[in-house]
N, C-alpha and C positions, 0 to 999 in steps of 0.2 A: 550337348548331344551332337556328335559329329558324324553320325551314321543313321540311315534309315534303310531298311530292307523290306521289300514287298515279297512275300513268300507264297507261292502256289504249290501246295503239296497234293500230289495225286496218287492215291493207292491204286496201282494198275491191276492188281489181282483180286480186288474186291468183287464179290459175286452179286451184290445187290446195292441199291441206293442206301439202304439202312446200314450196311457194313461200311460203305464209303464214308457216310456221315459219322459213324462210330469211331473210325480210325482218325479222321480229320479232327473230330472233337477231342480226342486224346492228345493230338499234337497241339491244338489250341489251348487245352488245359495246361500242358507243359509250358507253353509261352506265358500264360497267365501266372504260373507259379514262379517265373523268373523275376517278376516285379517291374519289368520294363513297360513303358507306354506302348500300347498296341491298339490297332483298329482292325476289326474283322469285317471284311467286305464279302460280297457274294462269290468272288473268284480268288481272292487272296487275302492274306493277313499281313498288315504292315507293322513292323516293330521299329522302335526308335531307342537309341542309346549310344554308348561308346562303340567304336569300331570292333574292338576285341570281343566285347560281350555279344554284340549282334552276330558276329561270325560264329561264335561258340553256339549260340542259340540255333542258328541256321544249320550247323553241323548236327546238333543234337535232335533236331526235328526228324532226321532220317532214322536215328536210333530209337526214338520214341515210337515212330510208326512201325518199325520192325518188331519192337517189344509188344505192340498191340496186335501183332499177327500178320502184318503186311510183309510179304516176301519179294514184292516187286513194286517199286515206286519211282515216280518222276517228280523232281522238284525244280521249279523255275524260280529264279530270284532276280530281282532288280535291285541294285545296290546304289545308293546315293551316299557318297563319302566325301567329306572335306577334311583333310588332315589338319588344317589350321583355322577352321571356322565351324560354326554351327550350320547344319542343314535346316531347310525349312521344315517345320513340324507339320504333322498331318492336320492338326487344328488350323494352322495358318492356311494350308492348301484348300481344305474342304469345310471348315467350320461354318462358314456362311451358308452352306447348303443344308446344315443340320442344326439349325438354331434351336429346334425343339428337343433335340437329344440332350439329356443331362450331361453327357460327356463333353459336349461342345457349347452348351448354352452359356451366354455371358452371365457373370455373377450379378445377382440382383443387388440394388443399392443397399438393402438392409444387410446383405451378406458381406459387403465390402466394409461397412462401418464397424 
């Protein structure tokens, strides 16, 4: 995994919090459908994978939001890319703060055996 992108997708023409959440939820559902590792935070969603795949997903987030009815959007992206090495994973960066989350919890001894 040589790329991680933090994506903040903002539907600018949503008329209510519920509509904002509906559109953002559709973008997150698209991200989920791609099969990449991702982490949803309160302000952005971080995806991890190959550079080409992550950039394709970033591009498609705009199209998914438009298909969901958004006609004006802003997307902010933070891109971590290492062409010849792996980037640090989200688990490595924040896993210690989420030890009770099944996504980040260390494997139990019985699960390892």
